C-alpha positions as CSV (number, residue, x, y, z in Angstrom):
1,M,-42.3,-4.0,-0.3
2,I,-39.6,-4.5,1.2
3,R,-38.6,-7.6,-1.0
4,S,-38.2,-5.3,-4.2
5,V,-36.5,-2.6,-2.5
6,L,-33.8,-5.5,-1.2
7,S,-34.2,-6.7,-4.9
8,R,-33.0,-3.0,-6.2
9,L,-30.3,-2.5,-3.9
10,R,-29.3,-5.5,-4.7
11,E,-29.0,-5.0,-8.6
12,W,-27.4,-1.7,-7.6
13,I,-24.3,-3.0,-5.4
14,S,-24.0,-6.0,-7.9
15,V,-21.1,-6.0,-10.6
16,E,-23.5,-7.1,-13.9
17,D,-20.0,-8.5,-16.2
18,P,-16.6,-10.1,-13.2
19,E,-14.5,-9.3,-16.6
20,E,-15.1,-5.9,-15.4
21,R,-13.9,-6.7,-11.6
22,I,-10.7,-5.3,-11.3
23,E,-8.1,-7.9,-10.4
24,G,-5.2,-7.2,-7.9
25,S,-2.0,-9.2,-7.1
26,G,-3.6,-10.0,-3.4
27,A,-0.7,-9.3,-1.8
28,A,-1.4,-6.6,1.4
29,I,-1.5,-2.5,0.3
30,V,0.9,-1.0,3.2
31,S,2.0,2.4,3.1
32,P,4.9,4.6,2.1
33,Q,6.8,4.9,5.4
34,H,7.2,0.6,4.8
35,R,7.7,-0.1,1.1
36,R,11.5,0.3,1.7
37,S,13.0,-1.7,-0.2
38,L,17.1,-3.7,1.2
39,E,18.7,-1.3,-1.4
40,A,17.0,1.9,0.6
41,E,17.8,0.5,3.6
42,R,20.9,-0.2,3.2
43,E,21.6,3.6,1.7
44,L,19.7,4.9,4.7
45,D,22.1,3.1,7.2
46,R,25.3,4.2,5.0
47,L,24.3,7.6,4.6
48,D,23.1,7.8,8.7
49,N,26.9,5.9,9.4
50,V,28.6,9.0,7.4
51,T,26.0,11.7,9.1
52,D,27.4,10.4,12.3
53,T,31.5,10.3,11.3
54,D,31.3,13.4,9.9
55,R,29.5,14.6,13.5
56,H,32.5,12.1,15.6
57,R,35.5,14.4,13.7
58,E,33.6,17.5,14.4
59,R,33.9,17.2,17.9
């Protein structure tokens, strides 16, 4: 009885055709917060510096 249940469970979980499996690049999936490119980081730093300069001028 247990053997038949385990057999059915294995069939239910298994993938019939390995070609149907989703293949990825193998790279870790990271949150959008950490996906920023180097160019985007530079632009954010530049904008931050511009904002700081503008604040300094207002004083």
